[in-house]
C-alpha positions, 0 to 999 in steps of 0.5 A: 239450385234454381236455374233462374239467374237473379240479376245483379243490381246496376252499378252507380253510373259514373259520368264520363270525364268528357261529359263532366267537362262539357255539361256543367250542372244546371246551377253552373249554366249561364242565363240564356241570352234573351232573343230580340223581340219578333218584328211585327209587320204592320202598316204605318197609320199615317203617311210620313211628314211631307208637303201635300202632293209631294210623293218621294221614294226610290225605284223599288224597296226589296234590297237586303243590302240596304241593311242596316243603313236604311232597314234596321237589322231586325226587320225581315225581308217580308216587312221591308215595305212596311218599314219603307212606307213609314219613311217615304211617301211613294215607290216606283215598282220596277217589277212590272217591267218584266211581269204583272203582279197577281191580285193577291200580290198587289193587294199585299203591297197596298196593305203594307202602306198607309193611306195617301201613299202612292205606287208608281209602276214601270210599264212592261218591256213588251210595250216599250222595248219589244213593241216600241209603242206599236199596236199595244192596245191589248197590253195596255188593257192587261196592264191597267186591269192588273193595276186596278186594285191600286186605283180602287185603294186610292194609291195609284201613281203614274205609270212610267213608259221608259223608252230604250236609249236607241229608240229615236223620236217617232212622232207618228208612232207616239201620236198613235200610241196615245190614241189607244182606247185604254188611255182615252177613258176617264179612268185611265191612270196618269202616264209619264214618258222617259225619253232616253234619246235626245231626238225626243226633246222638241216642241212637237213632242211636248205638244203631243204629250200635252194633248194627252195630259202625259208628263215628260219625265224629267230624268237627271242622269250622268249621261243625259239631262231631260229639259224641265218642261211641264206637259201635264197636270202633274210632274214626274222626276227621276234622280239617277246620278251615280253616288247620289246627291250632296246635302246642298243639292238635296236642300235645293231639291226640297225647295224646288219640289215643295214649290212645285207640289204647291201647284200640282202633284209632284212625284220624285224617285231616287235611284235604286242601288246596292247601297242605300244611298238613294233611299237615304237621299230620299228620306233626307230630302223629304225631311227637309221638304217637311221642314221647309213647309213648317218654316213658312 
């Protein structure tokens, strides 16, 4: 007898009961649920319908909580600005209050918006809150250099200098600030000031702003209303009331800002909140403004 053992044939593999229950035959499996099409991020070809020189938006766009009220459920965060810029005509960038964007970062934002769209930027806190407008020449140079791609693209809106609420009127300091070389060159951007202490609301301040073609930003808040005074060859409004605005108020805004835009570039920014109220208010007002123009 040979010492080599001949292997027996393998027995027929019988599936376990648990397998037969959890793994149905291929013909018994349901058809797979189709996946939604992948969102392709692309800038809108044209600006949202609006009267000429009326630029409307909100303070920021990167808010996931605006889904699905403003952003469709399938839009990824990286494409928020693409969708935003298809619905509105401007945005106020609060990011620059704390840090300046890199050139690639800013160029990415610019590429997401169609021709004619405007980016307004909030001035850094180191100018408005830390230095309080004192000896800010170097900071202004750095800010405007960082924003140069927006100017080159024709998409630069006003730079907003929002002063802290406890900063009381200081006419000599404001006058000295407005003499900074960066603000006196022909290529200097438009600038606007939001004063949040009532002591700033005086004719002497308005005359100083006019001398530098700097706009008084008209802020409508629950605690302070800025006088609606023109001090520059453009207008700037920030609508900040808690809970947003009623349809009748939006209709009145549309008529008011359409009339102003017929005379001078007008920028209007609604408040950013966790809810998309501000964005929806902005869209509703812009649509009404476009309808008002078409009805004339």
